[in-house]
PAZAPA-4460 file (N, C-alpha, C; in steps of 0.05 Angstrom, whole numbers, plus 32768, in hexadecimal, padded with zeros to 4 digits):
% residues 204
    n_x    n_y    n_z   ca_x   ca_y   ca_z    c_x    c_y    c_z   seq   type   mol
   8011   7FE8   8000   8000   8000   8000   8012   8019   8000     1      M     A
   800F   802A   7FEC   8020   8041   7FEA   8015   8057   7FFC     2      C     A
   8027   806A   8003   801F   8080   8015   8008   8090   800A     3      E     A
   8008   8095   7FEF   7FF3   80A5   7FE3   7FD8   8097   7FE6     4      R     A
   7FD7   807D   7FE3   7FBE   806E   7FE7   7FB4   8071   8004     5      D     A
   7FC7   806E   8016   7FC0   8070   8033   7FB5   808B   8039     6      T     A
   7FC2   80A0   802F   7FB8   80BC   8034   7F9C   80C0   8029     7      I     A
   7F97   80B5   8012   7F7C   80B7   8006   7F67   80AA   8016     8      G     A
   7F6D   8092   8020   7F59   8083   802F   7F54   8091   804A     9      I     A
   7F69   809A   8057   7F66   80A7   8071   7F57   80C2   806E    10      M     A
   7F5B   80D0   8057   7F4C   80E8   8053   7F2E   80E2   8050    11      A     A
   7F28   80CB   8043   7F0C   80C3   8042   7F01   80BD   805D    12      D     A
   7F11   80B0   806E   7F08   80A9   8089   7F04   80C2   809A    13      V     A
   7F16   80D5   8097   7F14   80EE   80A5   7EFA   80FD   809E    14      Q     A
   7EF4   80FD   8084   7EDB   8109   807B   7EC3   80FA   8085    15      E     A
   7EC5   80E0   8086   7EAF   80D0   8091   7EAA   80D6   80AF    16      Y     A
   7EC0   80DA   80BE   7EBE   80E1   80DA   7EAF   80FB   80DE    17      C     A
   7EB5   810E   80CC   7EA7   8128   80CE   7E89   8124   80CB    18      L     A
   7E81   8111   80B9   7E65   810B   80B6   7E58   80FF   80CF    19      G     A
   7E69   80F2   80E0   7E60   80E7   80F9   7E61   80FC   8110    20      L     A
   7E6B   8113   810A   7E6E   8128   811E   7E88   8124   812E    21      G     A
   7E9C   8116   8123   7EB5   8111   8131   7ECB   8121   8122    22      I     A
   7ED8   8132   8131   7EEE   8141   8126   7F08   8131   8129    23      A     A
   7F0D   8120   8116   7F25   810F   8116   7F3D   8121   810F    24      L     A
   7F50   8124   8122   7F66   8136   811E   7F79   812B   8108    25      S     A
   7F8A   813D   80FE   7F9E   8134   80EA   7FB0   811F   80F6    26      D     A
   7FB7   8122   8110   7FC7   810E   811E   7FB9   80F3   811E    27      E     A
   7F9F   80F4   8125   7F8F   80DB   8125   7F8D   80CF   810A    28      G     A
   7F8A   80DF   80F5   7F89   80D5   80DA   7FA3   80C8   80D2    29      T     A
   7FB9   80D4   80DA   7FD4   80C9   80D4   7FD8   80AE   80E2    30      N     A
   7FCE   80AD   80FB   7FD1   8094   810B   7FC0   807E   80FE    31      K     A
   7FA9   8084   80F4   7F99   8070   80E6   7FA7   8066   80CE    32      L     A
   7FB5   8078   80C0   7FC4   8070   80A9   7FDB   805D   80B0    33      G     A
   7FE9   8063   80C5   7FFF   8051   80CE   7FF3   8036   80D7    34      V     A
   7FDD   8037   80E5   7FD0   801E   80EE   7FC8   800D   80D6    35      Y     A
   7FBC   8019   80C2   7FB4   800B   80AA   7FCC   7FFE   809C    36      A     A
   7FE1   800E   8099   7FF9   8004   808C   8005   7FEC   809B    37      T     A
   8007   7FEF   80B5   8013   7FD9   80C5   8002   7FC0   80C5    38      K     A
   7FE8   7FC4   80C6   7FD6   7FAD   80C6   7FD9   7F9D   80AC    39      L     A
   7FDB   7FAB   8095   7FDF   7F9D   807C   7FFA   7F8F   807B    40      L     A
   800E   7F9B   8086   8029   7F8F   8086   8028   7F75   8097    41      E     A
   801D   7F76   80AE   801C   7F5F   80C0   8009   7F4A   80B5    42      W     A
   7FF4   7F52   80A7   7FE1   7F3F   809C   7FED   7F2D   8087    43      N     A
   8001   7F37   8079   800E   7F27   8064   801C   7F0F   8070    44      K     A
   8024   7F11   8089   8033   7EFC   8096   8022   7EEC   80AA    45      I     A
   8012   7EFA   80B9   8004   7EEE   80CF   7FE6   7EEB   80CC    46      H     A
   7FDA   7EF6   80B7   7FBD   7EF4   80B3   7FAD   7EFC   80CC    47      N     A
   7FB2   7F15   80D4   7FA5   7F1F   80ED   7F88   7F26   80E9    48      L     A
   7F81   7F2E   80D1   7F66   7F39   80CC   7F5E   7F33   80AF    49      S     A
   7F44   7F33   80AA   7F3A   7F30   808F   7F3E   7F49   807E    50      G     A
   7F46   7F5F   808B   7F4A   7F78   807C   7F65   7F77   806F    51      A     A
   7F66   7F6F   8055   7F7F   7F6B   8047   7F83   7F7C   802F    52      S     A
   7F6F   7F8D   8029   7F71   7FA0   8013   7F6A   7FBC   801C    53      T     A
   7F70   7FD0   800B   7F69   7FEB   8012   7F4C   7FEF   8017    54      L     A
   7F3B   7FE4   8006   7F1E   7FE7   8009   7F14   7FDA   8022    55      D     A
   7F1E   7FC2   8028   7F15   7FB4   8041   7F1F   7FC2   805A    56      S     A
   7F36   7FCE   8059   7F40   7FDE   806F   7F2E   7FF6   8074    57      L     A
   7F28   8004   805F   7F17   801C   8062   7EFC   8014   806D    58      K     A
   7EF0   7FFE   8063   7ED6   7FF4   806D   7ED7   7FED   808A    59      E     A
   7EED   7FDF   8092   7EEF   7FD7   80AF   7EF3   7FEF   80C1    60      N     A
   7F01   8003   80B8   7F04   801C   80C8   7EEA   802A   80CB    61      I     A
   7EDB   802D   80B5   7EC1   803A   80B6   7EAD   802A   80C7    62      I     A
   7EAE   800F   80C4   7E9D   7FFE   80D4   7EA3   8003   80F2    63      D     A
   7EBC   8007   80F9   7EC3   800C   8115   7EB9   8027   811F    64      S     A
   7EB8   803A   810D   7EB1   8055   8115   7E93   805B   8114    65      L     A
   7E85   804C   8104   7E68   8052   80FF   7E57   8054   8118    66      Y     A
   7E5B   8042   812C   7E4A   8043   8144   7E4C   805E   8154    67      P     A
   7E61   806D   814F   7E63   8087   815D   7E4C   809A   8155    68      L     A
   7E3D   8092   8140   7E25   80A1   8139   7E0F   809F   814E    69      R     A
   7E0E   8089   815D   7DF8   8084   816F   7DFF   807D   818B    70      F     A
   7E17   8076   8191   7E1E   806E   81AD   7E1F   8086   81BF    71      V     A
   7E18   8082   81D8   7E1B   8098   81EC   7E39   809C   81F1    72      D     A
   7E40   80B4   81FA   7E5C   80BA   8200   7E66   80A6   8215    73      S     A
   7E7F   809F   8214   7E8B   808C   8227   7EA8   8094   822C    74      F     A
   7EB2   808C   8244   7ECD   8093   824B   7EDF   807A   824D    75      T     A
   7ED3   8062   824C   7EE3   804A   824D   7ED6   8034   823C    76      S     A
   7EE7   8023   8230   7EDC   800F   821E   7EED   7FF5   8221    77      C     A
   7EE0   7FDE   8224   7EEC   7FC4   8224   7EE5   7FB6   820A    78      L     A
   7EF9   7FAE   81FB   7EF5   7FA0   81E2   7EFC   7F83   81E5    79      D     A
   7EE9   7F71   81DF   7EED   7F54   81E3   7EF4   7F47   81C8    80      I     A
   7F0C   7F3B   81C8   7F16   7F2E   81B0   7F1E   7F42   819B    81      G     A
   7F33   7F51   81A0   7F3A   7F69   8190   7F46   7F63   8174    82      S     A
   7F50   7F4A   8171   7F5A   7F42   8156   7F6F   7F55   814B    83      G     A
   7F6A   7F5F   8133   7F7D   7F72   8127   7F78   7F8F   812E    84      G     A
   7F65   7F94   8140   7F61   7FAF   8149   7F47   7FBD   8142    85      G     A
   7F35   7FAE   8135   7F1A   7FB9   812F   7F06   7FAF   8144    86      F     A
   7EF8   7FC1   8152   7EF7   7FDE   814E   7F0A   7FED   8161    87      P     A
   7F17   7FDF   8174   7F23   7FED   818B   7F3A   8000   8184    88      A     A
   7F4C   7FF7   8172   7F62   8009   816B   7F58   8021   815C    89      I     A
   7F46   801D   814A   7F3B   8034   813A   7F2D   8047   814D    90      V     A
   7F1D   803E   815F   7F0F   804F   8172   7F22   805D   8185    91      L     A
   7F37   804F   818E   7F4A   805C   81A0   7F5A   8072   8193    92      S     A
   7F5E   8070   8178   7F6A   8086   8169   7F57   809E   8166    93      I     A
   7F3E   8097   8160   7F2A   80AC   815B   7F22   80BA   8175    94      A     A
   7F23   80AC   818C   7F1A   80B6   81A6   7F31   80B5   81BA    95      L     A
   7F45   80C6   81B8   7F5C   80C4   81CA   7F57   80CA   81E7    96      P     A
   7F3F   80D6   81EC   7F38   80DC   8208   7F2B   80C4   8216    97      Q     A
   7F25   80AF   8207   7F17   8097   8212   7F2C   8081   8218    98      V     A
   7F28   8073   822F   7F3A   805D   8236   7F30   8043   822A    99      R     A
   7F42   8035   821C   7F3B   801C   820E   7F4B   8005   821A   100      F     A
   7F3D   7FEF   8220   7F4A   7FD7   8229   7F43   7FC1   8215   101      I     A
   7F58   7FB5   8209   7F55   7FA1   81F4   7F5B   7F85   8200   102      L     A
   7F4E   7F71   81F7   7F54   7F55   81FF   7F58   7F45   81E6   103      T     A
   7F6F   7F37   81E5   7F75   7F26   81CD   7F88   7F10   81D6   104      E     A
   7F7D   7EF7   81D9   7F8E   7EE1   81E2   7FA1   7ED5   81CE   105      P     A
   7F9B   7ED9   81B4   7FAC   7ECD   819F   7FC6   7EDD   819C   106      R     A
   7FDC   7ECE   819D   7FF7   7EDB   81A1   7FFE   7EEE   818B   107      A     A
   7FFA   7EE7   8172   8002   7EF9   815C   7FF2   7F12   815B   108      K     A
   7FD8   7F10   8160   7FC7   7F27   8161   7FCD   7F39   8179   109      R     A
   7FD3   7F2C   818F   7FDB   7F3C   81A7   7FF4   7F4B   81A2   110      F     A
   8008   7F3E   8195   8022   7F4A   818F   801D   7F63   817C   111      A     A
   800C   7F60   8168   8007   7F76   8156   7FFA   7F8D   8166   112      F     A
   7FE6   7F87   8176   7FD9   7F9C   8185   7FEC   7FAB   8198   113      L     A
   7FFD   7F9C   81A5   8011   7FA9   81B6   8024   7FBB   81A5   114      Q     A
   802C   7FB1   818E   803E   7FC0   817D   8031   7FDA   8173   115      H     A
   8018   7FD8   816A   800B   7FF0   815F   8005   8004   8175   116      I     A
   7FFD   7FFB   818C   7FF8   800D   81A3   8012   801D   81AA   117      I     A
   8028   800E   81AA   8042   801B   81B1   804B   802E   819A   118      A     A
   8048   8025   8181   8052   8036   816B   8041   804F   8168   119      Q     A
   8027   804D   816D   8016   8065   816A   8014   8075   8184   120      L     A
   8021   806B   8199   8021   8078   81B3   8004   807D   81BC   121      E     A
   7FF5   8067   81BB   7FD9   8069   81C4   7FD8   8065   81E3   122      L     A
   7FDD   807B   81F1   7FDE   8079   820E   7FC3   8072   821B   123      S     A
   7FAD   8074   820B   7F92   806E   8214   7F8A   8051   8210   124      N     A
   7F9D   8041   8206   7F96   8025   81FF   7FA9   8011   820D   125      A     A
   7F9E   7FFB   8215   7FAE   7FE5   8222   7FA2   7FCB   8219   126      K     A
   7FB3   7FB7   8215   7FA9   7F9D   820B   7FB2   7F87   821E   127      V     A
   7F9F   7F75   8224   7FA4   7F5D   8234   7FA5   7F44   8222   128      F     A
   7FB9   7F33   8227   7FBC   7F1A   8217   7FAB   7F04   8225   129      A     A
   7F91   7F0A   8227   7F7F   7EF8   8236   7F64   7EF7   8229   130      S     A
   7F56   7EE1   822F   7F3A   7EE0   8228   7F2A   7EF0   823D   131      R     A
   7F12   7EF8   8235   7F03   7F09   8248   7EFD   7EFA   8262   132      I     A
   7EFB   7EDF   8260   7EF5   7ED0   8278   7F0C   7ED1   828C   133      Q     A
   7F24   7ED9   8283   7F3C   7ED8   8294   7F44   7EF4   829E   134      E     A
   7F36   7F09   8296   7F3D   7F24   829E   7F34   7F29   82BB   135      I     A
   7F46   7F30   82CD   7F3E   7F35   82E9   7F2E   7F4F   82EB   136      P     A
   7F19   7F4E   82FB   7F08   7F66   82FE   7F17   7F7C   830D   137      I     A
   7F2C   7F75   831B   7F3C   7F89   8329   7F4B   7F9A   8314   138      A     A
   7F51   7F8E   82FD   7F5F   7F9D   82E8   7F4C   7FAD   82D6   139      E     A
   7F34   7FA2   82D2   7F21   7FAF   82BF   7F06   7FB0   82CC   140      V     A
   7EFB   7FC7   82D0   7EE1   7FCA   82DC   7ED5   7FE5   82D7   141      N     A
   7EBB   7FE7   82DB   7EAC   8000   82D8   7EAF   800C   82BC   142      N     A
   7EAC   7FFA   82A8   7EAF   8001   828C   7E95   800C   8280   143      I     A
   7E97   8021   8270   7E80   802E   8265   7E75   801E   824C   144      D     A
   7E87   8013   823D   7E7F   8006   8224   7E8F   7FED   821F   145      L     A
   7E82   7FD7   8219   7E8F   7FBE   8211   7E8A   7FB9   81F4   146      I     A
   7E9F   7FB6   81E4   7E9C   7FB1   81C8   7EA6   7F95   81C1   147      T     A
   7E9C   7F8A   81AB   7EA7   7F71   81A1   7E9D   7F6D   8185   148      S     A
   7EAE   7F60   8175   7EA8   7F5C   8159   7EAD   7F3F   8151   149      R     A
   7E98   7F2F   814D   7E9A   7F14   8142   7EAD   7F02   8153   150      A     A
   7EA8   7F02   816D   7EB9   7EF2   817F   7EA9   7EDA   818A   151      V     A
   7E92   7EE1   8196   7E81   7ECC   81A2   7E64   7ED7   81A1   152      M     A
   7E52   7EC7   81AA   7E36   7ED0   81A8   7E31   7EE8   81BB   153      S     A
   7E1C   7EF6   81B4   7E14   7F0D   81C5   7E0F   7F05   81E2   154      A     A
   7E02   7EEF   81E5   7DFB   7EE6   8200   7E15   7EE0   8210   155      E     A
   7E28   7ED3   8203   7E42   7ECE   8211   7E51   7EE7   8218   156      E     A
   7E52   7EFA   8206   7E5F   7F13   820B   7E53   7F22   8222   157      I     A
   7E38   7F23   8222   7E2A   7F31   8238   7E2D   7F22   8253   158      M     A
   7E2F   7F08   8251   7E33   7EF8   8269   7E4F   7EFD   8276   159      H     A
   7E64   7EFC   8265   7E7F   7F00   826F   7E85   7F1D   8274   160      Y     A
   7E79   7F2F   8266   7E7F   7F4B   8268   7E71   7F5A   827E   161      G     A
   7E5B   7F4F   8288   7E49   7F5E   829A   7E58   7F69   82B2   162      H     A
   7E6A   7F59   82BE   7E77   7F61   82D7   7E8A   7F79   82D3   163      K     A
   7E91   7F7E   82BA   7EA4   7F94   82B5   7E96   7FAF   82B0   164      F     A
   7E7C   7FAE   82AA   7E6D   7FC6   82A2   7E67   7FD8   82BA   165      L     A
   7E66   7FF2   82B4   7E5C   8006   82C7   7E3E   8003   82C9   166      S     A
   7E32   8012   82DC   7E15   8010   82E0   7E06   8018   82C7   167      H     A
   7E0F   802B   82B8   7E02   8034   82A0   7E10   802B   8287   168      N     A
   7E20   8016   8289   7E30   800D   8272   7E20   8000   825C   169      G     A
   7E2C   7FFE   8245   7E1F   7FF3   822D   7E31   7FDE   821F   170      H     A
   7E24   7FCD   8210   7E32   7FBB   81FE   7E2E   7FC6   81E2   171      Y     A
   7E43   7FC4   81D2   7E42   7FCA   81B5   7E4E   7FB2   81A6   172      L     A
   7E3D   7FA2   819A   7E46   7F8A   818D   7E42   7F8C   816F   173      L     A
   7E58   7F86   8160   7E58   7F88   8143   7E50   7F6C   8138   174      F     A
   7E39   7F6B   812C   7E2D   7F52   8124   7E26   7F52   8106   175      K     A
   7E23   7F3A   80FB   7E1C   7F37   80DF   7DFE   7F35   80DC   176      G     A
   7DF5   7F30   80C3   7DD8   7F30   80BD   7DC9   7F19   80C9   177      S     A
   7DD8   7F04   80D2   7DCB   7EED   80DF   7DC6   7EF1   80FD   178      N     A
   7DCC   7F09   8106   7DC9   7F0F   8123   7DAD   7F0A   812D   179      F     A
   7D99   7F10   811C   7D7D   7F0C   8125   7D77   7EEF   812C   180      K     A
   7D85   7EDD   811E   7D82   7EC1   8125   7D90   7EBA   8140   181      K     A
   7DA7   7EC7   8144   7DB6   7EC3   815C   7DA7   7ECD   8175   182      E     A
   7D9A   7EE4   8172   7D8B   7EEF   8188   7D70   7EF9   817E   183      M     A
   7D5D   7EE7   817B   7D43   7EEE   816F   7D32   7F01   8181   184      P     A
   7D37   7F00   819B   7D29   7F12   81AD   7D3A   7F2A   81B4   185      I     A
   7D35   7F40   81A7   7D45   7F58   81AC   7D34   7F70   81A3   186      M     A
   7D3A   7F87   81AD   7D2C   7F9F   81A6   7D38   7FAB   818D   187      S     A
   7D26   7FB3   817A   7D30   7FBF   8162   7D3F   7FD9   8168   188      I     A
   7D38   7FE5   817F   7D46   7FFE   8187   7D63   7FF9   818F   189      E     A
   7D6A   7FE0   8193   7D85   7FDA   819B   7D97   7FD2   8183   190      E     A
   7D8B   7FD2   816B   7D9A   7FCA   8153   7D9C   7FE1   813F   191      C     A
   7DB4   7FE5   8136   7DBA   7FF9   8122   7DC7   7FEB   810A   192      F     A
   7DBF   7FF2   80F2   7DC9   7FE3   80DB   7DD9   7FF5   80C8   193      S     A
   7DEC   7FE9   80BB   7DFB   7FF6   80A5   7E04   7FE0   8092   194      R     A
   7DFA   7FE1   807A   7DFF   7FCB   8067   7DF7   7FB0   8073   195      N     A
   7E09   7F9D   8075   7E03   7F83   8081   7E0A   7F82   809F   196      D     A
   7E14   7F98   80A9   7E1C   7F99   80C5   7E04   7FA0   80D7   197      R     A
   7E02   7F92   80EE   7DEF   7F9A   8103   7E00   7FA1   811B   198      I     A
   7DFB   7FB8   8126   7E08   7FC1   813F   7DF4   7FBE   8155   199      Y     A
   7DF9   7FAC   8167   7DE7   7FA7   817E   7DF1   7FB8   8195   200      F     A
   7DE1   7FCC   819D   7DE9   7FDF   81B2   7DD4   7FDC   81C9   201      Y     A
   7DDD   7FD1   81DF   7DCB   7FCA   81F4   7DD6   7FD2   820F   202      K     A
   7DC5   7FDD   8220   7DCD   7FE4   823B   7DD1   7FCB   824B   203      K     A
   7DE6   7FCA   825B   7DEC   7FB2   826B   7DDA   7FAE   8283   204      G     A
***
């Protein structure tokens, strides 16, 4: 991926953020560009994410940012199964004032997340090399928002995540079009759609 291509994609993302009411700084835009470049580099060797082309990278970044259209403001976020960094790394770049805690038990993905957090100097982000079941509540608690993308069922995430949530905390789960079969009893007010994506946003 050449630098010119990266700059073009990140300019599109910055414009998209403006449409969401997010003023993504030039520094944030540059960091997203570095993140995208590094993810593609690591993907060639380690297959960290399905985002392996410019178009898929742009789509995954926008997918990560889209829920900021409707979620309540939050000051802390726990991401379950962070993989290659969607949505947590993208959100931590866009929202530097919010504290992000990532969980990723798979060694190569954990190594990448540690690397990108250090390289981008994301002082608001920390990653645990653990499954959510193994995270001590003494380390993580009173979280405003729990996010997860294609890791386990909604019921499992809410079961394991409940103890970490604050009193007014929410879940934000990134689901596919078959989510209605996974959880047939749900409120339509808790579901937001974009293309084939369903964002399940529920108070804990």
